[in-house]
VEXDREN-2710 file (C-alpha; in Angstrom, 1 decimal):
% VEXDREN-2710
k/r/px/py/pz
1/MET/101.7/66.6/131.3
2/LEU/102.7/62.9/129.8
3/THR/103.6/63.1/126.6
4/ILE/103.7/60.5/123.9
5/GLN/105.8/60.9/120.6
6/HIS/107.3/59.6/117.8
7/THR/105.7/56.3/117.9
8/GLU/102.3/54.7/116.2
9/HIS/102.3/51.9/118.7
10/PHE/100.7/53.5/122.3
11/ARG/98.2/52.6/124.3
12/ILE/96.4/54.4/127.3
13/GLU/94.7/52.1/129.7
14/LYS/91.6/54.2/131.2
15/PRO/88.7/55.8/129.6
16/THR/89.4/59.7/128.0
17/ILE/88.0/62.8/126.6
18/VAL/89.6/63.3/123.4
19/THR/90.0/66.2/120.8
20/ILE/92.0/65.9/117.7
21/GLY/94.2/68.2/115.1
22/THR/97.2/70.5/114.2
23/PHE/96.5/73.3/116.5
24/ASP/99.0/75.8/114.9
25/GLY/99.6/78.6/117.8
26/VAL/96.8/77.3/119.9
27/HIS/95.5/80.7/119.3
28/LEU/92.0/81.5/121.0
29/GLY/90.0/79.3/119.2
30/HIS/91.7/76.1/119.7
31/GLN/91.8/77.4/123.4
32/LYS/87.9/77.7/122.7
33/ILE/87.8/73.2/122.5
34/LEU/90.9/72.9/125.3
35/LYS/88.6/74.7/127.8
36/ARG/85.4/72.5/126.9
37/LEU/87.9/69.1/127.6
38/GLN/88.1/70.6/131.1
39/ASP/85.0/71.7/131.9
40/LEU/84.2/67.7/130.6
41/LYS/87.1/66.4/132.9
42/ALA/84.9/68.8/136.0
43/LEU/81.9/66.4/135.2
44/TYR/83.5/63.0/134.6
45/GLY/86.9/62.4/135.9
46/LEU/88.4/62.2/133.2
47/ASN/91.4/62.5/131.4
48/THR/91.9/64.5/129.4
49/VAL/94.3/63.9/125.7
50/VAL/94.8/66.2/122.4
51/LEU/95.6/64.1/119.8
52/THR/97.9/66.0/117.8
53/PHE/100.3/65.3/114.5
54/GLU/104.1/65.7/113.7
55/PRO/105.0/66.8/110.9
56/HIS/102.4/69.0/109.7
57/PRO/100.0/67.5/107.7
58/ARG/100.1/70.0/104.9
59/LYS/104.6/69.4/104.4
60/ILE/103.5/64.8/104.2
61/LEU/100.1/66.3/101.5
62/PHE/101.1/68.9/99.3
63/PRO/105.9/68.7/99.6
64/GLU/105.5/71.0/97.0
65/GLN/104.4/74.3/98.4
66/LYS/107.5/75.0/100.1
67/ASP/106.0/78.4/102.3
68/LEU/104.8/77.3/105.1
69/LYS/105.0/78.3/108.5
70/LEU/104.7/77.6/111.5
71/LEU/103.0/79.4/114.1
72/THR/104.1/77.3/116.8
73/LEU/106.7/73.8/116.8
74/ILE/105.5/70.8/118.2
75/ASP/107.7/71.3/121.7
76/GLU/105.5/75.5/121.9
77/LYS/103.0/73.9/120.6
78/LEU/103.1/70.9/123.9
79/GLU/104.1/73.5/126.8
80/LEU/101.1/75.8/125.3
81/PHE/99.1/72.5/125.8
82/LYS/100.5/72.9/129.5
83/LYS/99.7/75.9/129.8
84/HIS/95.9/75.2/129.4
85/GLY/95.5/72.2/131.3
86/VAL/96.5/69.3/129.0
87/ASP/96.9/65.7/130.8
88/VAL/98.3/63.4/127.9
89/ALA/99.8/64.5/124.3
90/VAL/99.5/62.5/121.7
91/VAL/102.6/63.1/118.4
92/TYR/101.5/61.4/116.1
93/PRO/104.3/60.7/113.3
94/PHE/101.8/62.0/110.4
95/SER/103.0/59.9/107.1
96/LYS/101.1/59.0/103.8
97/ALA/100.7/55.8/104.8
98/PHE/98.8/57.2/107.9
99/ALA/97.0/59.7/105.4
100/ASN/95.6/56.9/103.9
101/THR/94.3/55.3/107.1
102/SER/90.3/54.6/106.3
103/PRO/88.4/56.5/108.5
104/LYS/87.1/53.3/110.0
105/HIS/90.2/52.6/111.1
106/TYR/91.1/55.6/112.2
107/VAL/87.4/55.7/114.5
108/GLU/88.4/51.9/115.9
109/ASP/92.1/51.6/116.3
110/ILE/92.9/55.1/117.5
111/LEU/90.7/56.5/118.8
112/ILE/88.8/53.0/120.7
113/LYS/91.5/50.5/121.1
114/GLN/94.4/53.3/121.7
115/LEU/93.4/57.2/123.2
116/LYS/90.3/54.7/124.5
117/VAL/87.9/57.9/124.0
118/GLU/84.9/58.3/125.6
119/HIS/84.0/61.9/124.6
120/LEU/85.1/63.6/121.9
121/VAL/85.4/66.8/121.0
122/ILE/85.4/67.9/117.1
123/GLY/86.0/71.7/116.3
124/TYR/83.2/72.2/113.3
125/ASP/84.5/71.4/109.2
126/HIS/86.4/68.3/111.3
127/LYS/88.1/66.2/108.6
128/PHE/90.1/63.1/108.5
129/ALA/91.6/60.0/107.3
130/LYS/91.8/58.8/103.1
131/ASP/91.0/62.0/101.3
132/ARG/89.0/63.3/103.8
133/LEU/86.2/60.9/103.6
134/GLY/85.9/61.0/107.7
135/ASP/83.8/64.0/108.9
136/ILE/80.9/64.5/111.9
137/HIS/78.7/62.8/109.6
138/VAL/81.1/59.5/110.0
139/LEU/82.0/60.2/113.0
140/LYS/78.4/60.2/114.5
141/GLN/77.4/56.5/113.0
142/TYR/80.7/55.6/114.8
143/ALA/79.6/56.8/118.5
144/LYS/77.2/55.1/118.0
145/GLU/78.8/51.9/116.6
146/PHE/81.5/52.1/119.4
147/ASN/79.9/53.7/122.5
148/PHE/81.6/57.2/122.8
149/GLN/80.4/60.9/123.0
150/LEU/80.1/63.0/120.5
151/GLU/80.5/66.4/121.2
152/GLU/81.1/69.8/117.6
153/ILE/82.0/73.0/119.0
154/SER/80.5/75.0/116.7
155/ALA/80.6/77.7/113.6
156/LEU/78.9/80.1/115.6
157/ASP/81.0/80.1/118.5
158/ILE/84.7/79.4/116.7
159/ASP/83.5/82.2/114.6
160/ASN/82.6/84.1/117.4
161/ILE/85.7/85.0/117.8
162/ALA/86.8/85.6/114.6
163/VAL/90.0/84.0/114.5
164/SER/92.6/81.6/112.4
165/SER/96.2/80.8/112.6
166/SER/96.3/82.4/108.7
167/LYS/95.0/85.6/110.4
168/ILE/97.8/85.7/112.9
169/ARG/99.6/84.6/110.1
170/LYS/98.7/88.1/108.5
171/ALA/99.2/90.0/111.3
172/LEU/102.7/88.5/111.9
173/GLU/103.8/89.3/107.9
174/GLU/102.8/93.0/108.6
175/GLY/104.5/93.6/111.7
176/LYS/100.5/94.1/114.0
177/VAL/102.5/91.5/117.0
178/ALA/99.7/93.0/119.6
179/LEU/97.2/92.0/117.3
180/ALA/98.4/89.2/116.7
181/LYS/98.3/88.6/120.4
182/ASP/94.7/89.4/120.3
183/TYR/94.0/86.5/118.3
184/LEU/96.3/84.9/120.5
185/GLY/95.4/84.9/124.0
186/HIS/98.7/85.0/124.2
187/HIS/102.4/86.6/123.0
188/TYR/103.5/84.8/120.0
189/PHE/107.4/83.9/121.2
190/LEU/110.0/82.3/119.7
191/LYS/112.8/79.9/121.1
192/ALA/116.0/80.4/120.3
193/LYS/119.6/79.5/120.5
194/VAL/122.4/82.3/121.6
195/MET/125.1/82.0/118.6
196/LYS/128.2/83.9/119.2
197/GLY/127.6/86.9/116.8
198/LYS/130.3/90.2/115.6
199/GLN/130.0/91.9/119.1
200/LEU/129.4/95.4/117.2
201/GLY/125.9/96.0/119.5
202/ARG/129.0/96.0/122.4
203/GLN/130.8/98.3/120.7
204/LEU/128.0/100.5/120.6
205/GLY/126.5/100.5/124.2
206/TYR/124.0/98.4/123.1
207/ALA/125.6/94.5/123.5
208/THR/123.1/91.7/121.3
209/ALA/122.5/88.3/121.6
210/ASN/122.8/86.7/118.7
211/LEU/119.9/84.1/118.0
212/ALA/119.4/80.6/115.8
213/LEU/116.3/78.9/114.9
214/THR/115.9/75.3/115.1
215/GLU/113.6/75.1/113.1
216/THR/113.6/76.9/109.6
217/ASP/109.8/76.4/109.8
218/LYS/109.4/78.8/112.4
219/MET/106.7/81.6/111.3
220/ILE/108.9/85.1/111.4
221/PRO/106.8/88.4/112.4
222/LYS/107.9/91.6/109.7
223/SER/111.6/93.3/109.6
224/GLY/112.3/95.6/112.4
225/VAL/112.6/97.0/115.4
226/TYR/110.7/95.1/118.3
227/PHE/109.6/95.6/122.0
228/VAL/110.1/92.1/123.7
229/GLY/110.2/89.9/126.5
230/VAL/113.1/87.8/127.4
231/ASP/112.8/85.1/129.2
232/VAL/116.4/83.3/130.3
233/HIS/116.9/81.0/132.6
234/GLU/113.6/80.7/134.2
235/LYS/114.1/84.7/134.5
236/GLN/111.9/87.2/132.9
237/TYR/113.7/90.4/131.0
238/PHE/112.8/93.3/128.7
239/GLY/114.5/94.0/126.1
240/MET/114.4/94.8/122.4
241/MET/115.1/93.1/119.6
242/ASN/116.5/93.2/115.0
243/ILE/115.1/91.8/113.4
244/GLY/116.0/92.1/109.2
245/LEU/119.5/92.1/107.2
246/ASN/121.6/95.3/109.4
247/PRO/122.2/96.7/105.7
248/THR/123.5/100.0/108.3
249/THR/126.5/97.1/108.9
250/ASP/126.5/94.1/106.9
251/SER/126.3/93.4/103.6
252/ASP/125.6/89.6/103.0
253/LYS/122.5/89.8/103.1
254/LYS/121.4/87.6/106.1
255/LEU/118.5/87.6/108.0
256/LYS/119.5/88.0/111.4
257/LEU/117.1/88.1/115.0
258/GLU/119.3/90.1/117.5
259/VAL/118.0/90.5/121.5
260/HIS/119.5/93.6/123.5
261/ILE/118.3/92.5/127.3
262/PHE/117.9/95.5/129.4
263/ASP/120.0/95.0/132.9
264/PHE/121.2/92.1/131.7
265/ASP/125.0/91.1/131.5
266/GLU/125.7/86.8/132.1
267/ASP/126.8/84.9/129.7
268/ILE/124.4/83.7/127.9
269/TYR/126.0/81.8/124.6
270/ASN/124.5/78.4/123.6
271/ALA/122.0/78.8/126.4
272/GLU/118.3/78.4/124.3
273/ILE/116.1/82.0/125.0
274/SER/112.7/82.8/124.1
275/VAL/111.4/86.0/123.2
276/ARG/107.3/87.3/123.6
277/PHE/107.2/89.9/120.5
278/ILE/104.9/92.8/122.3
279/ASP/105.0/95.7/120.4
280/PHE/106.5/96.5/117.1
281/LEU/109.1/100.3/117.1
282/ARG/110.0/100.9/113.8
283/ASP/110.7/99.1/110.1
284/GLU/115.1/98.3/109.2
285/LYS/116.4/101.7/107.8
286/LYS/119.9/102.0/106.7
287/PHE/121.3/104.8/108.3
288/ALA/124.3/107.5/106.8
289/ASN/126.6/105.6/109.9
290/LEU/127.5/103.9/113.2
291/ASP/126.7/107.2/114.8
292/ALA/123.3/107.5/113.2
293/LEU/122.6/103.9/114.1
294/LYS/123.9/104.2/117.7
295/ALA/121.0/107.7/117.8
296/ALA/118.6/105.3/116.5
297/LEU/118.9/102.0/119.4
298/SER/119.1/104.8/122.0
299/GLU/115.5/106.5/120.8
300/ASP/114.5/102.9/120.3
301/LYS/115.6/102.0/124.0
302/THR/113.6/105.3/125.5
303/ASN/109.8/104.4/123.6
304/SER/110.5/99.9/125.0
305/LEU/111.2/101.9/128.5
306/GLN/108.0/103.3/127.9
307/ARG/105.6/100.6/126.5
308/MET/107.5/99.2/130.0
309/LEU/107.0/101.2/132.1
310/GLN/103.2/100.8/130.8
311/ILE/102.9/97.0/131.2
312/THR/104.2/97.1/134.5
END
């Protein structure tokens, strides 16, 4: 997949099939649109293009809203686009100036001149350009003027899937990661760098990788213990992860992400790993002592291994 980002100045030379959106999560509703792009590619033999934006438009348009958490950071989103067969991903820099672009400039300069759109696919109720004045009716006018095909994925098609980014966020806030998977079509995941910790887990017999997220905008599921999949150096493992304050051992009130990887004993400090949330095991709890904590960890591992047997 070709990726074009960090620039407004580019031009694709051959006609394309294009879709537009933020695609946060690349969930089943989004995948319906991406699948339609693949169907059209099979018919017309044209490359598929996704036009998306960075930063998320809400961060620019509503800077006072500090609570926006993203299901997919841009690199994660690009990874999912590639998985779903996208040929070209254009990550367009979103700014206040761009938000004030007129509908005609948006269509003529970006879609026609830069993306060379021949077939445009949009989700229902798609809005764009200054004051969100661009919509399906405006696009129909420009489709005639600039001679491109226009297709809207209907509300019925999307609503039948009964999914939205807000529903996924709510599921994650409640620790319902299996439900989030049903909406996403894949396990919710995060990527993080392994940092050195206090190594208390190793003393308890459960060595953990302490994780540091590269972006604070990433949505973190509810605090608690999870059965997870872990990708390390392109190899897949299982493990259990704790998200929380570690109230039994720590008093600094800082959120921590720690994962114990089963059957793994490599030095991965400073490596980037990916964690896939498969199931919620229990809420975080303050234990009376380290022996009680160790007993709980043993039970967590037993429950995790039982779930592992169910899916392998």
